C-alpha positions in Angstrom: 91.4 92.7 100.4 91.7 96.2 99.7 90.4 99.1 97.5 93.1 99.5 94.8 93.4 95.7 94.5 89.8 94.9 93.6 90.6 91.3 92.5 92.7 91.9 89.4 96.0 91.3 91.1 98.7 93.6 92.5 101.2 93.8 89.6 99.6 91.5 87.0 96.3 89.9 86.1 97.4 86.3 86.5 98.4 84.4 89.6 101.2 81.8 90.2 98.5 79.4 91.4 94.7 79.3 91.7 94.5 79.7 95.5 92.9 83.1 95.2 93.2 86.2 97.4 92.1 87.3 100.8 91.2 90.4 102.7 92.3 91.4 106.2 89.1 93.0 107.5 85.8 92.9 105.6 84.0 96.1 106.6 82.5 98.6 104.2 85.6 98.9 102.0 86.8 95.3 102.4 83.4 94.0 101.4 83.2 96.3 98.4 86.5 94.9 97.3 85.5 91.3 97.9 82.6 91.8 95.5 84.7 92.9 92.5 86.5 89.7 91.6 83.4 87.5 92.0 82.7 87.3 88.2 86.3 86.1 87.7 85.9 82.9 89.7 88.6 83.9 92.2 88.7 82.0 95.5 88.0 84.6 98.1 89.1 84.3 101.7 88.7 86.8 104.5 89.3 87.5 108.2 87.5 90.0 110.3 86.7 90.4 114.0 83.0 90.3 113.0 82.1 87.5 110.7 79.9 88.5 107.8 76.3 87.1 107.5 76.0 83.6 106.1 73.9 85.0 103.2 76.8 87.2 102.1 79.3 84.4 102.4 77.2 82.2 100.2 76.5 84.9 97.7 80.2 85.7 97.1 81.6 82.2 97.9 83.7 83.6 100.8 85.8 81.4 103.0 86.1 82.8 106.6 89.2 82.3 108.7 89.3 82.6 112.5 92.7 84.3 112.5 95.0 86.3 110.2 97.7 83.6 110.7 95.4 80.9 109.4 94.4 82.9 106.4 97.6 84.3 105.0 99.2 80.9 104.4 96.7 79.9 101.7 96.5 82.7 99.2 98.5 84.4 96.5 97.3 88.0 97.1 96.7 89.5 100.5 95.0 92.9 100.7 94.6 95.0 103.9 91.5 97.0 104.7 91.8 97.3 108.4 92.0 100.5 110.5 95.1 101.2 112.6 94.8 100.4 116.3 96.8 98.5 118.8 95.7 95.2 117.4 96.9 96.0 113.9 100.0 98.0 114.6 103.0 96.2 112.9 100.7 93.3 112.2 102.6 92.3 109.1 106.0 91.8 110.6 108.7 89.3 109.9 106.8 86.5 111.7 103.5 87.0 109.9 105.0 87.5 106.5 107.0 84.3 106.9 103.7 82.5 107.3 102.5 83.7 103.9 102.9 81.6 100.8 106.3 82.2 99.3 105.9 84.5 96.3 102.7 86.0 97.4 101.7 89.7 96.9 100.8 92.1 99.7 98.6 95.2 99.1 98.3 97.8 101.8 96.0 100.7 101.1 94.9 101.0 104.7 97.5 102.4 107.0 101.3 102.3 106.6 102.0 101.3 110.2 100.1 98.0 109.8 103.1 96.8 107.9 106.6 96.9 109.4 108.8 98.8 106.8 111.9 96.8 107.3 110.1 93.4 107.3 108.5 94.2 104.0 111.9 95.1 102.5 113.5 91.9 103.8 110.6 89.8 102.4 110.9 91.4 98.9 114.7 91.0 98.9 114.5 87.3 99.9 111.6 86.5 97.5 109.2 85.7 100.3 107.0 88.4 98.8 106.9 88.7 95.0 105.6 92.3 95.3 104.3 95.0 97.6 101.8 97.7 96.6 100.4 100.5 98.7 99.5 104.2 98.8 100.3 104.6 102.5 103.6 105.0 104.3 105.1 104.6 107.7 105.8 107.3 108.7 103.8 109.6 106.4 105.0 111.7 104.7 108.0 109.5 104.1 111.6 110.7 104.3 113.8 110.8 101.2 115.7 107.9 102.5 112.7 105.7 103.3 113.5 102.1 102.4 110.2 101.6 100.5 111.4 104.2 97.9 114.2 101.9 96.7 113.0 98.3 97.6 112.5 95.9 94.7 109.2 94.9 93.2 107.0 97.7 94.7 104.3 100.0 93.5 103.6 103.0 95.6 101.1 105.4 94.0 99.9 108.6 95.7 97.2 108.3 98.3 94.5 110.2 96.4 91.3 108.1 96.6 89.7 110.7 98.9 90.2 113.5 96.4 87.5 112.4 94.0 84.5 114.7 93.6 82.2 111.9 94.9 84.3 111.4 98.0 84.5 115.1 98.7 80.7 115.4 98.3 80.2 112.5 100.8 82.6 114.1 103.3 80.7 117.5 103.1 77.3 115.9 103.4 78.3 113.7 106.3 80.0 116.6 108.2 76.9 118.7 107.8 74.7 116.0 109.1 76.9 115.3 112.1 77.0 119.0 113.0 73.2 119.4 112.6 72.6 116.4 114.8 75.0 117.7 117.5 73.5 121.2 117.6 69.9 119.9 117.5 70.5 117.2 120.1 69.6 114.4 117.8 71.5 111.0 117.8 74.3 110.7 115.3 74.1 107.7 113.0 76.1 104.7 114.0 78.2 104.8 110.8 79.4 108.3 111.8 80.2 107.4 115.4 83.6 106.5 116.7 83.4 107.5 120.3 80.4 108.5 122.5 80.5 109.2 126.2 84.2 108.3 126.4 83.7 104.9 124.9 84.0 103.3 121.5 80.6 103.5 119.8 78.9 102.8 116.4 81.5 102.2 113.6 84.3 102.7 116.1 83.1 99.9 118.4 82.9 97.6 115.3 86.3 98.5 113.9 88.7 99.4 116.7 90.2 98.0 119.9 91.8 99.8 122.7 94.4 98.9 125.3 92.8 98.3 128.7 
C-alpha cells in the first residue's frame, strides 16, 4: 500500500469486488497506510522482505504473502511503498502486471522506475489495469512526450508530500541530529543510517539490496 492511497481506493471509494487491497513493502510508510483502512473492514494483504510482528498482523488483520507474485493476483488495489534498488527496478513490468487481477488499480507513490512506463500504458489500454495513480515519474522530471501524460485512466498529481511544514521540520531536526552525532563522535540512530563503513546499515540494511 502506499501513502496517497490510504485505503479509500485509487479513483473511487468502491471496489469491483471485496478482495481488498495490498501493499508492496510494509516499512514505516507502508505500515502507516495499512492502518488507515482498518475501520472500513477492508481485507489487507502485504509483502515485505521482513515480515511484520505477529501482534501487528493480528491487530490489523493482515495477510502476509511470501512473494509479490503471490500477492498481486488476489487484490483490487495494489499500492507501492518500496524504495528503489536493484530488486525493485522495473518490478511492475508486463509479466507482473499480467498476474494482477484484471481491472485492478495500481498506485505508485514510491519511485517511478519501480513501474515500467510502457508496460503500464499497455495495461491501461488493454483493460488489464482499470487505473494508475502516482506522483512519481520515470524519468523525473518527465519529458513533454512522456506516455504517462496521455495514457487513459490515470491520476498523476505533483510530488509534494515532502513540502508540508511538518515534513520540513522533521527534515531539519533529523539533519541537525545527524550532524551533531557525526561531529561529536556519537552513534547515529538506526533510522537515519543507510550506509556505515561501506556497508548497508540501519534502515538501509532493512530496506535495500545491492548487487554482489
